[in-house]
C-alpha positions as CSV (number, residue, x, y, z in Angstrom):
1,M,0.0,0.0,0.0
2,T,1.3,3.5,-0.9
3,T,1.9,6.0,1.9
4,H,1.5,9.0,-0.4
5,P,-1.8,9.8,-2.1
6,L,-1.6,9.8,-5.9
7,L,-3.4,12.2,-8.2
8,A,-4.6,11.1,-11.6
9,V,-5.8,13.6,-14.1
10,P,-8.7,15.2,-12.2
11,P,-12.3,14.7,-13.4
12,A,-12.8,18.4,-14.3
13,A,-9.7,18.4,-16.4
14,L,-10.7,15.1,-18.1
15,R,-14.0,16.7,-19.1
16,Q,-12.2,19.5,-20.8
17,L,-9.5,17.3,-22.3
18,R,-12.2,15.1,-23.9
19,A,-13.4,18.2,-25.8
20,V,-10.2,20.2,-26.4
21,D,-6.8,19.3,-25.1
22,D,-4.2,21.6,-23.6
23,A,-2.6,22.2,-27.0
24,G,-6.0,23.3,-28.4
25,R,-6.7,20.1,-30.4
26,A,-9.9,18.1,-30.4
27,R,-9.5,14.5,-29.1
28,V,-9.4,11.7,-31.6
29,P,-10.7,8.6,-29.9
30,Y,-9.8,5.1,-31.1
31,T,-10.2,1.5,-30.1
32,D,-7.0,0.2,-28.4
33,E,-6.6,-3.2,-30.1
34,E,-3.6,-4.4,-28.1
35,G,-4.1,-2.8,-24.6
36,G,-1.3,-1.6,-22.4
37,A,-1.5,2.2,-22.9
38,P,-0.9,3.9,-19.6
39,L,-4.2,5.5,-18.7
40,R,-3.8,8.7,-16.6
41,C,-7.4,8.9,-15.8
42,C,-7.5,5.4,-14.1
43,L,-3.8,5.0,-13.3
44,R,-3.7,1.6,-15.0
45,P,-2.9,0.1,-18.4
46,S,-5.7,0.0,-20.9
47,E,-7.3,-3.3,-21.8
48,A,-7.6,-4.5,-25.4
49,G,-10.8,-3.2,-27.0
50,E,-11.1,-0.1,-24.8
51,R,-11.8,3.3,-26.4
52,I,-9.0,5.7,-25.5
53,A,-7.5,9.0,-26.8
54,L,-4.1,10.5,-26.7
55,V,-4.3,14.1,-25.7
56,S,-1.9,16.9,-24.7
57,Y,-2.0,17.7,-20.9
58,A,-0.3,20.4,-18.9
59,P,-0.5,19.3,-15.3
60,L,1.6,22.1,-13.8
61,R,-0.4,24.8,-15.7
62,R,-3.7,23.4,-14.4
63,W,-2.4,23.1,-10.8
64,A,-1.0,26.7,-11.1
65,A,-4.4,28.0,-12.3
66,G,-6.0,26.7,-9.1
67,T,-3.2,28.0,-6.7
68,G,-2.1,31.3,-8.3
69,A,1.4,29.9,-8.9
70,R,3.4,31.2,-11.9
71,P,5.6,28.4,-13.2
72,G,6.7,30.4,-16.2
73,A,9.1,28.4,-18.4
74,Y,8.5,25.3,-16.2
75,D,5.0,25.0,-17.6
76,E,5.1,21.9,-19.9
77,Q,2.5,20.0,-21.8
78,G,2.8,16.5,-23.2
79,P,0.9,13.4,-24.3
80,V,-1.2,11.3,-22.0
81,F,-3.7,8.5,-22.7
82,I,-7.2,8.8,-21.3
83,H,-10.4,6.9,-21.7
84,A,-12.3,8.5,-24.7
85,E,-15.5,8.7,-22.6
86,E,-16.1,9.3,-18.9
87,C,-14.8,6.6,-16.6
88,G,-14.8,5.7,-13.0
89,G,-11.3,7.0,-12.3
90,P,-8.6,5.1,-10.4
91,L,-9.4,2.2,-8.1
92,P,-7.6,1.7,-4.8
93,A,-4.2,0.0,-5.5
94,D,-1.6,-1.8,-3.5
95,G,1.3,0.0,-5.1
96,Y,2.3,2.8,-7.4
97,P,1.0,2.7,-11.0
98,F,3.2,2.0,-14.0
99,A,5.9,0.7,-11.6
100,R,7.5,-2.0,-13.7
101,P,10.9,-3.0,-12.3
102,G,13.7,-1.7,-14.4
103,A,11.7,1.2,-15.8
104,L,13.2,4.7,-15.5
105,R,11.2,7.5,-13.9
106,S,12.0,11.2,-13.6
107,V,10.8,12.5,-10.2
108,R,10.5,16.3,-10.4
109,R,10.0,18.5,-7.3
110,Y,8.1,21.8,-7.6
111,D,7.8,24.6,-5.1
112,A,4.6,26.6,-4.3
113,G,5.4,29.0,-7.1
114,G,5.6,26.2,-9.7
115,R,9.3,26.2,-10.2
116,I,11.5,23.1,-10.2
117,V,13.5,22.8,-7.0
118,G,15.1,19.5,-7.7
119,G,14.5,16.0,-9.0
120,R,16.0,12.7,-9.5
121,L,16.1,9.7,-11.8
122,L,14.6,6.5,-10.3
123,E,15.2,3.1,-11.8
124,I,12.4,1.1,-10.4
125,P,13.6,-1.8,-8.3
126,D,11.7,-5.0,-7.5
127,D,10.2,-3.3,-4.4
128,A,8.8,-0.4,-6.2
129,T,6.5,0.7,-3.4
130,A,9.3,1.1,-0.9
131,A,11.4,2.9,-3.5
132,F,8.7,5.4,-4.4
133,D,7.8,5.9,-0.7
134,A,11.5,6.7,0.1
135,V,11.7,9.1,-2.9
136,F,8.5,11.0,-1.9
137,A,9.6,11.1,1.8
138,G,12.9,12.6,0.7
139,A,11.2,15.1,-1.5
140,F,8.7,16.3,1.1
141,A,11.5,16.5,3.8
142,D,12.4,19.7,1.9
143,P,9.8,22.3,3.2
144,E,10.0,24.1,-0.2
145,V,8.5,21.1,-2.1
146,A,4.8,21.5,-2.7
147,L,4.3,18.7,-5.3
148,V,6.1,16.1,-7.2
149,H,5.5,14.9,-10.8
150,V,6.5,11.4,-11.9
151,R,7.2,11.1,-15.6
152,A,8.3,8.2,-17.9
153,V,11.9,8.8,-19.1
154,E,11.3,6.9,-22.3
155,Y,8.7,9.4,-23.7
156,G,8.8,12.2,-21.1
157,C,5.1,11.6,-20.4
158,F,3.5,12.7,-17.1
159,L,2.4,9.6,-15.2
160,F,1.0,10.9,-11.9
161,E,1.3,13.6,-9.2
162,V,1.9,13.5,-5.5
163,R,1.2,16.6,-3.4
164,R,2.5,17.6,0.0
165,P,0.7,15.6,2.7
């Protein structure tokens, strides 16, 4: 079980992304024939036959809009997979999502102003939960850190967010 609450793409953002994404493009839904796409709405891999869409998402921009932060040049947008239609969101999980041993993750720390204040590369070990718990505990030991983004190194995609407890 994780000790840090994870945030998927929030429902309000999903409603907007299913109309127009953060790059101003309409979504293009398709049937995922193979499965395995990392769904950021549910924090799980897609199953073969599910209707999904690849959209551009700007998580820091959306967080900043709600907090008054000004991330400036640190504002990024990138591709994420979501269900093409409304879904139930993430189910409780025993561990962190997309935590395949050997996978590389970028763990970026942001302050309350939305600026990067550090980060690290994590190669996921066999005990992924303990490794992520330690990374987040270390991040939040710094009082400047307001939130942490986890991204896939292979494609740079946003995977999930953890906010200060």
